[in-house]
N, C-alpha and C positions, 0 to 999 in steps of 0.2 A: 474525579476517581470516583465510584461507590463505598460510600461506608455501608460497613457489617449490618445486617437484621440488628442484630442484639443492640449494637451501640447507640442505633436510627433509636431506637423500644428505652434506651437508655436515656437518650437524650432527649424524649421528647417528656417521658413522665418528669427528666428532669425539670425542663421547659413549663411542663403541669402545673408540677407542687407549685414551681415560681408565682406561675399567674394567683393560685389560688390563695396563695397566702399575701401576695399583695393586693386581690382584692381583698381579704379577712382584712389586712393592715388600713387599709384606705376604707373598709365599713366602721372602723374600729374607731377611727378618726374622726368617720363623719358622726357619728352618734357619741361618741367622747367613751373614755373608757371607762369614767368615772360614774354618766349614766348605765351604759352597758352594765357594769358590777351594781351598781345601786339595783335595775330591773329583775338579775337574778335572784340579790337577796328579799326581795320581795317576795317571791314568787312562792317560797320557801320549798318545802317536799319534793314539791314538781318540777323544778331545776334539773337538779342532782339526776331524777328520775329516767325521764326523757333526753337527759344524757347523757347516763350510762345507755338508756335501749340506743340510743344515736350509733352512737360508739359499736355495742354488740354485735350491728346489725350492718354496720358499715365495715365490721372486721368480715360478718358470714360471706357479703358481695366482694368477693377478694380483689377485683380491679381498684374498687374503694379502697378509702383506707383510711382506719381512726388514730391514723399521726397529725392528720388537722386538725380533727376534734383533739387530739389528744392537749394539741400547744393552743388552740384557742380555750378550752378550758383548764389552765395553767393562769391564764390573762385574766378570765374569769370569774372562776373558786378561788381561784388562789390555789399556791402550789401543794400542796400537802392535799386538801380536798382533791383538784384534781384529782391525786394520782392517784389515791382512794379509787375513786370512782371510773379510775380508766382502769386501774387492776381489777378491780370487780366486773368493766364490760370487756377486758377482754380474755378473760378467763370465763365466761360464759361465752360468747363468742367463739373463740377457739376449741373452747369444749364443746358445739353444734358443730361445727366444724367437722372434728374428729365425729362425731356419731351420725352427723350426716352421710358421713361416707363411709362408716361403717355399717350402717345399716343397711343405706340406702345403694351401697355402691362405686364401681367407677364411674361408669357414665353420666349419673347424677351430679358426682365433685364436677367429673370433666366442664359439666355445663358451670358452673359456680365458678372456675379457677382459669378455661380456659383448656385446649389439648397442650398447647405447643410449656406452656405451666405445667402442667400433670406431667408433659415427656422429660419435661427438663427433672423436675424432682425423683423420676424413675432411676435417675444414676445414683442419686441419693439413698434413697430409701432401700435399695438393693443395700449399702452398705447398715442402715439399721434393721432388716429382715437378720443377714448374720449375728451384729455384734448386740441389737434389742437393748446398745450404750442410751442411758439416760446422758452422759454429757455430748456421747453427739448430737442430739438431740439438742440443751441446750446451745451448744455450738450453731447450728445450723438455721434455729427459730428467729433469732435477732434479726434475719436478713426478709424471711415475712412469715412471720405466726401466721395468720390466714391461710396465705397458702402451704406452708407447711403441715397442719395442724388439720389442711385438709389431705394432704400425702398420708398422712401418721396413720390414719384412721381405715386408709388401706392397708397396714399390712397386718401382722397378729400380735403388735407390743401391745402389753398392757393399756388399757388407759391410769393408775395409776402410776406407772412408770411415765409415759406422755403428760398429763396433771404437774407430777414432781417437775422434767423440765419445761413447763409451762410457765410454774407459777418464780422456779428461777430465772428463766428468760425475760419472763416478763417484767419483773424489777427491773432490771435493765434497760430493758428498751421504750416503756414509760419514762422512766426516769431518766432518760435521755429528752423524749421528747415535751415531758412535763413540765422539766428544769431549766434546761438550757434549751429548747425551743420554745417557748413561753416567753421567758428573758428578754430571748433578741425577737421577739415578736413583741413586745413591752416598750424594748430598745426603739423600735424603728417605729409604733406608735404615737412612742412622745416625742419624741426629734423632728414629726411633721411640725 
């Protein structure tokens, strides 16, 4: 029995994310969670700056995802600080995606997110073009903020409408990763 390509992609993504989280958990166990947190505190302002930069860049290179970093950030910085840092990174990274698409066009956006992803989003974008609905953007952004922000940049939707949707959807997305994801990671690290 041959699996459909969408299902293969979903299973591959789940496998990669699982391996990534296991690797992170094992690294934190080896280093020691307390040691890692102490190191982060000792770096002062540089750790948050580097974290924000890495998260923003990971959102700009769409096949990567800031989600893993958001989870690790919650574990290393504490959930409240990591939420703030991740939130800032999300606004910066997704806004950059929007403007890259808006200013440089479809061919450049396609290089960042892939032709298949862009074609898939074309269906949703048709609805955005006709309704210019902030609510609709809020509903689709949690599925993949990075990719959706590239696609929305290709429309005539105003940046301010995009930003409102991004601000609202980021709260949900980042909150889930930082508060739930990092709690699970901490449980796994401390259980070993």
